[in-house]
N, C-alpha and C positions, 0 to 999 in steps of 0.2 A: 480315423479314416482320412485319407488325403483329400485335399480340395478337389483334385481332378476326378477322383472316384465319386465324390458327392455330386459333382456336376453331371457325370455320366449316369448315375442312378436317377437323378432328377430328370434328365432327358429321356431315359428309358421309360420312366413312369408317365411322363407327359405324353409320350408317343406309344403307349402300350397298345392301343387299338390299331394304330397304323402298322406296328410290327406284326400283330396278329393277322390283319387283313393282307399284308404283303405275303405272309406265309400261306394263307388260305388260297389266295389267287395263284401263287406260284405252284403250290401243291396240286391244286385242281388242274391247272394247265399242263403241268408236267406229267401227271398220271394220264390225263386225256391224250397227250402227245404219245406217251409210251403205248397206250392201248391202240391208238390209230396206227402208229408205225409198226408195231409188232404183230397185232392180230389182224389188222385190216390189210396192210401193205405187204409185209414180209411172209406171213403164214397163210394169207388169203382165207382165213376162217369165216369171215363175214364182212359185210359193209355196214356203215352206220344205219342205212335204211335198206333192208333186204326184201321188202314187199313189192318190188317193181323190177325194172330192167337193170342190167349191169350199168348202163349209162347213168341212170338216176342214182344208183348206188355210188358210182364214182363222184358225182356231183355232191351227194350228201357227205361223202368222206372228205371232199375238199372243204366244204363249209365247216365240218367238224374239226378239221385240221386248223383252219383259220381261227376258229373259236379258241382252240387250245393254245395257239400262239399269242392271241390277244391277251388271254388270261396270264400266260407266262410272262410276257413282256410287261404287262401292267404291274404284276407282282415285283418284277425286277426294277421297274421305274420307282416303285415305293421304296425298295431296298436302297437304291442310289440316293434318294432323298433322305432316308434315315441315316445313311453313312455320312452324308454331307452335314447333317445336323448333329453328328456324333451321338446318335440315339438308336443305332441298330442293336437290338436285343436278341442275340442268337437263340437262346432257349425259347423265347416266345415265338420267334420266327419259325424255328423248327417244329414247335408244337402246332403252329398254324399250317405248316406244310403237310404234316401228317394228317391233321384234321381235314384240310381241304382235299387232299388226295384220297383219303379214305371215304370221305363223304361223296366225292364224285363216283368212286368205284362202287359204293353201296347203292347209290342212286341208279347207276348204270345197270348193276346186277339185279335190282329189284324192280324198279319202275320201267326201265327201257326193255329189259329182257323178259320179265314176267307179266307186268301189268299191261304195258303198251304193245308188247311182243313185236317191236320193230326189228329186232334181230336177237339171235342167241349167240353164246360164245362159240359154239361149234354146232355142226349139223351131222346127222347120221351116226351119232355116238351116244352112249349113255351120258346124259348131260349132268346128272346129279353130282359126280365128283368135281366137275368143273365149277358148278354153282357153289359147292361147299368151299372150295379153295378160293374162288373169286370173292364171294361175300364174306367168308371167314377172314381173309387177309384184309379186307376193307374194315371189318370190325376191329381187328388188331391195330391197324393204323389209327383209327379214330380213338381207341382207348389210349394208345401211346401218346397221341397228340394231346388229348385232354390231360393226361398225367404230366406231360411237360409244361403245359400252360399253367396247371395248378402249382407245379414246382416253381415256375418263374414268378408267379404271383407271391408265393411264400418267400422267395428270395427278396422280392421288392419290399415286402413288409419288414423283413429282418434288416434290410439296408436302411429303411426309414427309421427304425428304432436306433440303429447305430448313429445315423446322422443326428437324430434328436439328442442323443447322449453326448455327441461330440461338440454340439453347439452350446 
């Protein structure tokens, strides 16, 4: 294994959690942004908070939009730092993105839609197919993210063994 590869794997291992959190923040913010842009603004299916006036709904959407961008920008800030340190671990980052996006979507579909009832995906339709697709796709994203994270960790263990044999 070349010296630059050894340094790269050492950096990745040292910044494993930062790669994961960069992905989680970015994924959470990006999926929240897509939800707010597509379902709230373009399709007008609901507002973030539907239990009041349209004006309150618009303010709640604005706060939700700000939250999604803060999470997205925070994740990208961590990515920039990881790139500067030559420690960006794409597989771990993508696993975190899927995990964060799926976790947000599952939280939204279960806690906000069903437990708190602050809004539904749609109104005046049979909601079951929407819930199945919404929560099902969230579970698929979470599972794919966890598999990528597990695979990245296995790659790191394999690289560590190669480094130990090379020295």
